[in-house]
N, C-alpha and C positions, 0 to 999 in steps of 0.2 A: 196607856200602852196596850191594854188588852184588845180593845176593838181595832186599834191601829195594826196590830199584828195580823189579824184576819184580813183586813183590807189590803195590807201589803201582800199577803199570800195571794189574794184574789187578783190583784193587779199584775203580779209577776207571772202567774201561771199561763194565761192565754188559752185556757181550755173552757169547755162548757160547764164543768162542775168542779168544785173544790170539795174534797172529802177528807175527813180525819178518821183514822182507823186504829185498830189495835191488832196485835198478833193473836192468832188462834181464835179469831172472831168469825163465826159462820155467817152472820149477817153482813159483815164487811165483804166477804167473798161473794155472797149473793148479790150485794149492791154492785160490785165491780162487774159481775156477769150481766146484770140487768143493764148497766150503762153500755157495756161492750156490745151486747145484743142489739141495742138501739142505735149503735154507732155514735154514741155520745162520748166526747173526750173528757178526761178528768185528771186532776192533779191530786196526788195522795200524800198526806203527811201522817205518819204512823206515830201515835202517842208513845209507844214503847221505845222509839228511837229518838225522841225529842223531850228531854227532861223538862218538866214544868209546863209544857204546852197544854196538857189536858186541863189543868186548873184554869188557865186563861180562857180556853174555849168554853168550859162550863160556866165561868163567870159571865161571859158575854151572852151565851145562848140559854143557859139554864138546863141544857140537855146533858145528862150525866152518863149516858151510855154511848157506845160506838155502834155504827158509824154516825158521824155528824156531817150533814150534807148541805152545801150551799149551791144554788143555781146561779151561774155567772153570766147567763145569756142576756140579761136585761141591762138597764142602765146602772143598777146597783146590785151588789151581791144579795141574794135572797136566801135566808135560812129556811130550809125545808123541814129538817128533823132527822130521823133515822131511816132505816130501810123501809119499814112499812109506810111511813109518810111519803117517802120518795116514790115508792111503787104506785101508791094512789095518785100522787101528783102527776106522774108521767102518764098514767092512764087517762086522766082528765084532759091532758094536753095533746093527746094523740087523735 
């Protein structure tokens, strides 16, 4: 069920990126600004609004902090990491 949830989210959203966030997270705000400034679309799921979702995403990715970022522009969703990893990733691809 755990990986299937993320794949379902990725299929349903139709955006460039899938992000999992939390309230009061400075890195989450910075990530959204980064994506918006690059005119990249994203779908956001906030862990604070979806009980139990954090545990599922941690189980699949091993990433324990927010944000959690997936690039959906390829054939398969690709886990990137958090803000720092996404920032480096986007710099390499520009």
